[in-house]
ZADO-1210 file (C-alpha; in nm, 4 decimals, padded with zeros to 6 digits):
<atoms>
<atom x="00.0369" y="00.0035" z="00.0290" code="MET" pos="1"/>
<atom x="00.1565" y="00.3287" z="-00.0711" code="THR" pos="2"/>
<atom x="00.2455" y="00.5781" z="00.2016" code="THR" pos="3"/>
<atom x="00.2233" y="00.9583" z="00.2017" code="ARG" pos="4"/>
<atom x="00.3626" y="01.1770" z="00.4852" code="THR" pos="5"/>
<atom x="00.1414" y="01.5111" z="00.5581" code="ILE" pos="6"/>
<atom x="00.2975" y="01.7616" z="00.8145" code="ALA" pos="7"/>
<atom x="00.0286" y="01.9470" z="00.9933" code="VAL" pos="8"/>
<atom x="00.1821" y="02.2815" z="01.1291" code="ILE" pos="9"/>
<atom x="-00.0341" y="02.4663" z="01.3966" code="SER" pos="10"/>
<atom x="00.0551" y="02.8295" z="01.5298" code="ALA" pos="11"/>
<atom x="-00.1829" y="02.8607" z="01.8113" code="GLY" pos="12"/>
<atom x="-00.0320" y="03.0232" z="02.1174" code="LEU" pos="13"/>
<atom x="-00.2506" y="02.8645" z="02.3735" code="SER" pos="14"/>
<atom x="-00.2966" y="02.5136" z="02.4817" code="GLN" pos="15"/>
<atom x="-00.5514" y="02.3673" z="02.3736" code="PRO" pos="16"/>
<atom x="-00.6650" y="02.6149" z="02.1031" code="SER" pos="17"/>
<atom x="-00.8776" y="02.6471" z="01.8400" code="SER" pos="18"/>
<atom x="-00.5781" y="02.6696" z="01.5840" code="THR" pos="19"/>
<atom x="-00.4621" y="02.3331" z="01.6763" code="ARG" pos="20"/>
<atom x="-00.8686" y="02.2187" z="01.6697" code="LEU" pos="21"/>
<atom x="-00.8808" y="02.3305" z="01.3224" code="LEU" pos="22"/>
<atom x="-00.5472" y="02.1639" z="01.1752" code="ALA" pos="23"/>
<atom x="-00.6636" y="01.8516" z="01.3850" code="ASP" pos="24"/>
<atom x="-01.0286" y="01.8605" z="01.1859" code="ARG" pos="25"/>
<atom x="-00.8515" y="01.9272" z="00.8345" code="LEU" pos="26"/>
<atom x="-00.5859" y="01.6542" z="00.8940" code="ALA" pos="27"/>
<atom x="-00.8616" y="01.3595" z="00.9944" code="GLU" pos="28"/>
<atom x="-01.0647" y="01.4930" z="00.6835" code="ALA" pos="29"/>
<atom x="-00.7594" y="01.4684" z="00.4576" code="THR" pos="30"/>
<atom x="-00.6351" y="01.1273" z="00.5725" code="VAL" pos="31"/>
<atom x="-01.0022" y="00.9694" z="00.5537" code="ALA" pos="32"/>
<atom x="-00.9896" y="01.1245" z="00.2117" code="ARG" pos="33"/>
<atom x="-00.6639" y="00.9154" z="00.1123" code="LEU" pos="34"/>
<atom x="-00.7609" y="00.6244" z="00.2729" code="LYS" pos="35"/>
<atom x="-01.0333" y="00.5758" z="00.0267" code="MET" pos="36"/>
<atom x="-00.7817" y="00.5823" z="-00.2167" code="GLN" pos="37"/>
<atom x="-00.5807" y="00.2849" z="-00.0793" code="ASP" pos="38"/>
<atom x="-00.3176" y="00.5232" z="00.0798" code="ILE" pos="39"/>
<atom x="-00.1823" y="00.5105" z="00.4285" code="GLU" pos="40"/>
<atom x="-00.1046" y="00.8726" z="00.5840" code="VAL" pos="41"/>
<atom x="00.1747" y="00.9390" z="00.8059" code="GLN" pos="42"/>
<atom x="00.1128" y="01.2704" z="00.9992" code="LEU" pos="43"/>
<atom x="00.3902" y="01.4697" z="01.1625" code="ASP" pos="44"/>
<atom x="00.2140" y="01.7524" z="01.3774" code="VAL" pos="45"/>
<atom x="00.3774" y="02.0305" z="01.4688" code="ILE" pos="46"/>
<atom x="00.3228" y="02.2790" z="01.7685" code="GLU" pos="47"/>
<atom x="00.5106" y="02.5909" z="01.6751" code="LEU" pos="48"/>
<atom x="00.4781" y="02.7088" z="02.0124" code="ARG" pos="49"/>
<atom x="00.6974" y="02.4200" z="02.1111" code="ASP" pos="50"/>
<atom x="00.9624" y="02.5475" z="01.9031" code="VAL" pos="51"/>
<atom x="00.9175" y="02.9227" z="01.9679" code="ALA" pos="52"/>
<atom x="01.2563" y="02.9816" z="02.1302" code="GLN" pos="53"/>
<atom x="01.4308" y="02.7829" z="01.9102" code="ASP" pos="54"/>
<atom x="01.2784" y="02.9901" z="01.5935" code="VAL" pos="55"/>
<atom x="01.3940" y="03.2985" z="01.7741" code="THR" pos="56"/>
<atom x="01.7525" y="03.2089" z="01.8135" code="ASN" pos="57"/>
<atom x="01.7715" y="03.0602" z="01.4708" code="ASN" pos="58"/>
<atom x="01.6554" y="03.4192" z="01.3480" code="LEU" pos="59"/>
<atom x="01.9705" y="03.5782" z="01.5741" code="LEU" pos="60"/>
<atom x="02.2204" y="03.3352" z="01.4970" code="LEU" pos="61"/>
<atom x="02.1375" y="03.2150" z="01.1509" code="GLY" pos="62"/>
<atom x="02.1500" y="02.7948" z="01.2347" code="PHE" pos="63"/>
<atom x="01.8824" y="02.5890" z="01.3994" code="PRO" pos="64"/>
<atom x="01.8943" y="02.3812" z="01.7183" code="SER" pos="65"/>
<atom x="01.8913" y="02.0120" z="01.6444" code="PRO" pos="66"/>
<atom x="01.5180" y="01.9994" z="01.7992" code="LYS" pos="67"/>
<atom x="01.4036" y="02.2801" z="01.5680" code="LEU" pos="68"/>
<atom x="01.6341" y="02.1154" z="01.2621" code="ASP" pos="69"/>
<atom x="01.4334" y="01.7833" z="01.3091" code="ALA" pos="70"/>
<atom x="01.1021" y="01.9926" z="01.2503" code="VAL" pos="71"/>
<atom x="01.2444" y="02.1571" z="00.9449" code="ILE" pos="72"/>
<atom x="01.3391" y="01.8053" z="00.8085" code="GLU" pos="73"/>
<atom x="00.9863" y="01.6564" z="00.8588" code="LYS" pos="74"/>
<atom x="00.8269" y="01.9743" z="00.6760" code="VAL" pos="75"/>
<atom x="01.0973" y="01.9454" z="00.4037" code="ARG" pos="76"/>
<atom x="01.0331" y="01.5888" z="00.3739" code="GLY" pos="77"/>
<atom x="00.6672" y="01.5699" z="00.3445" code="ALA" pos="78"/>
<atom x="00.4321" y="01.4944" z="00.0119" code="ASP" pos="79"/>
<atom x="00.2132" y="01.7728" z="00.1525" code="GLY" pos="80"/>
<atom x="00.1498" y="02.0360" z="00.4046" code="LEU" pos="81"/>
<atom x="-00.1457" y="02.1674" z="00.6253" code="ILE" pos="82"/>
<atom x="-00.0594" y="02.5110" z="00.7555" code="ALA" pos="83"/>
<atom x="-00.2779" y="02.6857" z="01.0263" code="VAL" pos="84"/>
<atom x="-00.2097" y="03.0236" z="01.2354" code="THR" pos="85"/>
<atom x="-00.4570" y="03.2280" z="01.4066" code="PRO" pos="86"/>
<atom x="-00.5255" y="03.5867" z="01.2796" code="ILE" pos="87"/>
<atom x="-00.3854" y="03.8709" z="01.4748" code="PHE" pos="88"/>
<atom x="-00.4197" y="04.2627" z="01.3421" code="THR" pos="89"/>
<atom x="-00.5507" y="04.1234" z="01.0018" code="THR" pos="90"/>
<atom x="-00.2400" y="03.8936" z="00.9343" code="SER" pos="91"/>
<atom x="-00.0752" y="03.5674" z="01.0174" code="TYR" pos="92"/>
<atom x="00.0759" y="03.5287" z="01.3621" code="SER" pos="93"/>
<atom x="00.4645" y="03.6684" z="01.3950" code="GLY" pos="94"/>
<atom x="00.5411" y="03.2995" z="01.4967" code="LEU" pos="95"/>
<atom x="00.3653" y="03.1527" z="01.1836" code="PHE" pos="96"/>
<atom x="00.5989" y="03.3926" z="00.9382" code="LYS" pos="97"/>
<atom x="00.8950" y="03.3676" z="01.1684" code="SER" pos="98"/>
<atom x="00.9148" y="02.9690" z="01.1153" code="PHE" pos="99"/>
<atom x="00.8621" y="03.0003" z="00.7197" code="PHE" pos="100"/>
<atom x="01.1572" y="03.2549" z="00.7063" code="ASP" pos="101"/>
<atom x="01.4099" y="03.0186" z="00.8262" code="ILE" pos="102"/>
<atom x="01.2963" y="02.7849" z="00.5919" code="LEU" pos="103"/>
<atom x="01.5210" y="02.7136" z="00.2929" code="ASP" pos="104"/>
<atom x="01.3847" y="02.9149" z="00.0037" code="PRO" pos="105"/>
<atom x="01.3359" y="02.5989" z="-00.2081" code="GLN" pos="106"/>
<atom x="01.2265" y="02.3883" z="00.0996" code="ALA" pos="107"/>
<atom x="00.8238" y="02.3993" z="-00.0119" code="LEU" pos="108"/>
<atom x="00.8829" y="02.3769" z="-00.3879" code="VAL" pos="109"/>
<atom x="00.5909" y="02.2016" z="-00.5614" code="ALA" pos="110"/>
<atom x="00.4640" y="02.1357" z="-00.2180" code="MET" pos="111"/>
<atom x="00.0456" y="02.0619" z="-00.2032" code="PRO" pos="112"/>
<atom x="-00.0381" y="02.3033" z="00.1000" code="VAL" pos="113"/>
<atom x="-00.4053" y="02.3552" z="00.2839" code="LEU" pos="114"/>
<atom x="-00.4227" y="02.6753" z="00.4425" code="LEU" pos="115"/>
<atom x="-00.6263" y="02.7132" z="00.7309" code="GLY" pos="116"/>
<atom x="-00.6619" y="03.0205" z="00.9940" code="ALA" pos="117"/>
<atom x="-00.8464" y="03.0770" z="01.3007" code="THR" pos="118"/>
<atom x="-00.9675" y="03.4303" z="01.4022" code="GLY" pos="119"/>
<atom x="-01.2622" y="03.5930" z="01.6398" code="GLY" pos="120"/>
<atom x="-01.5062" y="03.7068" z="01.3389" code="THR" pos="121"/>
<atom x="-01.5651" y="03.6035" z="00.9699" code="GLU" pos="122"/>
<atom x="-01.4092" y="03.9723" z="00.8390" code="ARG" pos="123"/>
<atom x="-01.0567" y="03.8264" z="00.9395" code="HIS" pos="124"/>
<atom x="-01.1263" y="03.5642" z="00.6746" code="SER" pos="125"/>
<atom x="-00.9392" y="03.7745" z="00.3780" code="LEU" pos="126"/>
<atom x="-00.6181" y="03.7549" z="00.5564" code="ALA" pos="127"/>
<atom x="-00.5952" y="03.3686" z="00.3802" code="LEU" pos="128"/>
<atom x="-00.5972" y="03.5189" z="00.0224" code="ASP" pos="129"/>
<atom x="-00.4209" y="03.8517" z="00.0635" code="TYR" pos="130"/>
<atom x="-00.1610" y="03.7493" z="00.2928" code="ALA" pos="131"/>
<atom x="-00.0828" y="03.3584" z="00.3738" code="MET" pos="132"/>
<atom x="-00.1982" y="03.2657" z="00.0343" code="ARG" pos="133"/>
<atom x="00.0899" y="03.5136" z="-00.1908" code="PRO" pos="134"/>
<atom x="00.3608" y="03.4035" z="00.0895" code="MET" pos="135"/>
<atom x="00.3041" y="03.0515" z="-00.0430" code="PHE" pos="136"/>
<atom x="00.3247" y="03.1304" z="-00.3733" code="THR" pos="137"/>
<atom x="00.6404" y="03.3109" z="-00.3317" code="TYR" pos="138"/>
<atom x="00.7651" y="03.0047" z="-00.1688" code="LEU" pos="139"/>
<atom x="00.6646" y="02.8092" z="-00.4851" code="HIS" pos="140"/>
<atom x="00.4369" y="02.5702" z="-00.2953" code="ALA" pos="141"/>
<atom x="00.1021" y="02.4740" z="-00.4503" code="VAL" pos="142"/>
<atom x="-00.1593" y="02.5809" z="-00.2309" code="ALA" pos="143"/>
<atom x="-00.5085" y="02.4416" z="-00.2925" code="VAL" pos="144"/>
<atom x="-00.7908" y="02.6506" z="-00.4123" code="PRO" pos="145"/>
<atom x="-00.9925" y="02.6369" z="-00.1081" code="THR" pos="146"/>
<atom x="-00.9002" y="02.7479" z="00.2267" code="SER" pos="147"/>
<atom x="-01.0607" y="02.7069" z="00.5535" code="VAL" pos="148"/>
<atom x="-01.1185" y="02.9911" z="00.8154" code="PHE" pos="149"/>
<atom x="-01.2817" y="02.9395" z="01.1294" code="ALA" pos="150"/>
<atom x="-01.4705" y="03.1767" z="01.3167" code="ALA" pos="151"/>
<atom x="-01.5512" y="03.1772" z="01.6931" code="SER" pos="152"/>
<atom x="-01.9063" y="03.1530" z="01.5651" code="ALA" pos="153"/>
<atom x="-01.8106" y="02.8465" z="01.3839" code="ASP" pos="154"/>
<atom x="-01.7394" y="02.6275" z="01.6664" code="TRP" pos="155"/>
<atom x="-02.0920" y="02.4920" z="01.7631" code="GLY" pos="156"/>
<atom x="-02.2930" y="02.8056" z="01.8184" code="SER" pos="157"/>
<atom x="-02.5442" y="02.7089" z="01.5421" code="GLY" pos="158"/>
<atom x="-02.6224" y="02.4216" z="01.3117" code="GLU" pos="159"/>
<atom x="-02.5639" y="02.6218" z="00.9942" code="GLY" pos="160"/>
<atom x="-02.2571" y="02.7514" z="01.0978" code="GLY" pos="161"/>
<atom x="-02.1159" y="02.4265" z="01.2108" code="VAL" pos="162"/>
<atom x="-02.2045" y="02.3066" z="00.8866" code="LYS" pos="163"/>
<atom x="-02.0489" y="02.5494" z="00.6870" code="ALA" pos="164"/>
<atom x="-01.7395" y="02.4873" z="00.8025" code="LEU" pos="165"/>
<atom x="-01.7393" y="02.1046" z="00.8073" code="SER" pos="166"/>
<atom x="-01.8530" y="02.1403" z="00.4221" code="ASP" pos="167"/>
<atom x="-01.5473" y="02.4015" z="00.4055" code="ARG" pos="168"/>
<atom x="-01.2790" y="02.1414" z="00.5612" code="ILE" pos="169"/>
<atom x="-01.3837" y="01.8407" z="00.3230" code="VAL" pos="170"/>
<atom x="-01.3655" y="02.0419" z="00.0329" code="ARG" pos="171"/>
<atom x="-01.0210" y="02.1662" z="00.1091" code="GLY" pos="172"/>
<atom x="-00.9261" y="01.8113" z="00.2073" code="ALA" pos="173"/>
<atom x="-01.0227" y="01.6951" z="-00.0932" code="THR" pos="174"/>
<atom x="-00.8180" y="01.9196" z="-00.2832" code="GLU" pos="175"/>
<atom x="-00.4923" y="01.8552" z="-00.0570" code="LEU" pos="176"/>
<atom x="-00.5630" y="01.4898" z="-00.0637" code="ALA" pos="177"/>
<atom x="-00.6175" y="01.4597" z="-00.4621" code="ASP" pos="178"/>
<atom x="-00.3029" y="01.6292" z="-00.4847" code="LEU" pos="179"/>
<atom x="-00.0861" y="01.4441" z="-00.2447" code="VAL" pos="180"/>
<atom x="-00.1973" y="01.1105" z="-00.4132" code="ALA" pos="181"/>
<atom x="-00.0779" y="01.1918" z="-00.7363" code="THR" pos="182"/>
<atom x="00.2155" y="01.3669" z="-00.6258" code="SER" pos="183"/>
<atom x="00.5638" y="01.2458" z="-00.5864" code="ASP" pos="184"/>
<atom x="00.8161" y="01.4597" z="-00.4586" code="ARG" pos="185"/>
<atom x="01.1112" y="01.2398" z="-00.3470" code="SER" pos="186"/>
<atom x="01.2884" y="01.3554" z="-00.6465" code="GLY" pos="187"/>
<atom x="01.2787" y="01.7170" z="-00.5481" code="LEU" pos="188"/>
<atom x="01.3677" y="01.6600" z="-00.1923" code="VAL" pos="189"/>
<atom x="01.7941" y="01.6237" z="-00.1736" code="ARG" pos="190"/>
<atom x="02.0457" y="01.6986" z="00.0778" code="ASP" pos="191"/>
<atom x="02.1162" y="02.0882" z="00.0238" code="PRO" pos="192"/>
<atom x="02.4795" y="02.0242" z="00.1186" code="PHE" pos="193"/>
<atom x="02.5296" y="01.7501" z="-00.0956" code="ALA" pos="194"/>
<atom x="02.7734" y="01.8275" z="-00.3852" code="LEU" pos="195"/>
<atom x="02.6502" y="01.8179" z="-00.7396" code="ASP" pos="196"/>
<atom x="02.8096" y="01.4958" z="-00.9415" code="ALA" pos="197"/>
<atom x="02.8931" y="01.7626" z="-01.2183" code="SER" pos="198"/>
<atom x="03.1029" y="01.9069" z="-00.9629" code="PHE" pos="199"/>
<atom x="03.3670" y="01.6574" z="-00.9515" code="SER" pos="200"/>
<atom x="03.6159" y="01.6835" z="-01.2569" code="PRO" pos="201"/>
<atom x="03.5621" y="01.4216" z="-01.5290" code="VAL" pos="202"/>
<atom x="03.8514" y="01.1364" z="-01.4794" code="GLY" pos="203"/>
<atom x="03.9401" y="01.2635" z="-01.1305" code="GLY" pos="204"/>
<atom x="04.1755" y="01.5214" z="-00.9808" code="PHE" pos="205"/>
<atom x="04.4261" y="01.4058" z="-01.2695" code="GLY" pos="206"/>
<atom x="04.2558" y="01.4921" z="-01.5393" code="ALA" pos="207"/>
<atom x="04.3425" y="01.7502" z="-01.7468" code="GLN" pos="208"/>
</atoms>
């Protein structure tokens, strides 16, 4: 049976958080869709709050701690990504942006990504399209058409709101799963410090 790896990034600051709740819902729906296609899924769930100090130190010192390096490798080596952030002052959180700032610019090339965000009111949902989507486009990731925003009112204040959120989750997860099922990033993921084969002179060091 085919196996795919999906990295799930939650930038929620509290514990528990609605951001992590949305991330889990998106992951569950994606896994269910892939299993319908006979694809097993390995989920790597990453709470950015757990490496917040490491991210800051990386920005200051220029290199990751072993703990942060392990997280970066999970993201870089994944077949797909679910990225969810709370919305503060009309945009993604500083921790969310800082994490993606420290990634190698080529780390997310051709990576299928499902974008999610949480906030107090629906008017913050525009941040998905004018802030988050352009950032992932810059990183050459493939953001699926449907992004999922969950306002406070979507978490059980009425049957209509709950159903609307569930519908968006299923639609976004389906789009991500279909891309992940047909995408093979293994040929794109390589050791950034490895020498290209063409670097070695033909015939060895004594060649003229």
